[in-house]
N, C-alpha and C positions, 0 to 999 in steps of 0.2 A: 338485536343489533349484531352485526357481523363482527367476528373477531379478526383482528388485524395483526399480521406479523410483518416485521420490518427487517431490512438488511442494510448494511453500510458498506460502501465501497470507498476505499481510501486511495488517492493517488500517492503512492508511497514515495515516488521520486520528488514530489513537491513538498511533502510533509516535512516540517522542521522540528517536530517533536515538542511543541510548546505545551502540550498536556491540557489545553483548554477544553478539548472535546471530552477527554476522560473525566474531568471534573464536572462538566455540564450534563453528563449522561445520568438520567434518573434511575436507570436499571443496572448501572455499573457493568455494561457489557463491553466497554472499550478499555484498551490498555496500550501503553507504549511497548513495542516489541522488546523483550528483555535481552535478546542476544544479537539480533540482526540490525544492521544499519543500512541506510540508502547510500547513494553515490556521494552525498554531501556529509556523510558520517553522522547523520541524525538517527536516533531510534524513532521509528515512525509508528503512528497509531495503527491499531488493528482491532478487528472484532474478535473478542475471545470467546464469546458465548452466543452462538447464532440463534439459539432457541428462545432467548429472553428479550431480544430486541423488539421494541414496540413500534418502531418507525416514527418516533416523535420529532425527529430532525433537530433536536437541540444541539447536537454535535455539529451539524452542518451550519447552523446559524452562528455559532461562536468561532468557527474556524476562520482565522484572519487571512488565510491564503486560498480559501475555496477549494480545499483538497478533498472534501467529503461530499459524497452523493448518497442520499438516502432513498431507498425504495420501499414501498408498502404493497402488501398483497393481502387480499381478503381470504380467509381460510374458513 
């Protein structure tokens, strides 16, 4: 079976920092940015550990605003 690596792209300007994606991530690779905020003054979600994302798309499914796109690549 091929190994899969994923990556997450967050639309930072639409993200309102609800934290649902962070909680839903089984590998704990997402976090709310600790210092930066978007134009609406929300701490937005970001991928903190690129190597451990499995591309499960749990974060994208729970995002109420559709801010998250998940990509998978076979390695």
